[in-house]
N, C-alpha and C positions, 0 to 999 in steps of 0.2 A: 763468394759463397757459392755453392753448386747446390743444386735441388734435384731431388731423385724421388720417384715413386717405386718402392719395393714391395714386391708382392712375395710372400713366403707361404709356402704349403707343405706339409708333411706328407710323406706316402702313404697310402691308403692299401691296407689298414696300417695303422700306426703301431709300430713295435712295441709289445709289451713293456720292454725296459726303458722305453723312452723317457725322456725328462718333461712330459708334457706340462707339468705344473710349474716347472722351472722356467719352462720357454713363456709361459705365460706371464709370470712373475718378471721376467727379464724385460719383454715388450711393454709392460705395465710401467716399469720404473723408467725406460726410455721415454715414455712419455712425461712421468712426474718431472724428470730432469731436465724436459724441454728440448730434447735431442730428436724427438719425432713425434708426431701425430699418427697415433694406430688405432684401426678401426677394423674390427673382425669382418670376413667376407661373408655376406648374407648366403647361407645354404651350402658354403664349403667350409672346409677345415682352414685355418690359417689367418693371416693378416695381410692388410694393406697399410702401409706407412708412409707417410711423407718425411722424408728426412733432409734437414739442410746439414752440409759438412763443409768446412774449411778445404779439404781433399779428397780426392779417391781413395787414399792409405785410410783417411778416418771412418769413411763409410765402410771398406772391406774390414777394419777393426770391430767396427759396431755389429757388423753380420757376422764375423766369427766369434763375437761374444756370446751368441745365442746357443744356449745349452744343447740345441737341436740343429745346429747348423750342420753337422756331418751328414744328417740323413734328409733334412729338407731341400726343396727345391726352391731356389730365387728366380725371379724376373727383376731386372734393374732397368728401368726406364729413366733416363735423363731429361730433367725438364729445364726449360728455358722461361724468361719472362718475355712477353711479348707486348709492345706500345704499339697497336695498330694505329 
């Protein structure tokens, strides 16, 4: 299992024809399905998501499934467990 912190942010201003409500629904459903823990970013547009996947390909598929994937900027940070 690989863990990632994913921050996605739409461009500013958001294009009028963008699928904002579809994007919100997409991330809400990811959380309901247990695929991600999604939190809004306070004071900014976008989301911070903790995502656990079996592969990088699965992560890419989840990100590409976002209706606003072609216009949003993603920052993907791989996470590791630390047993100090």
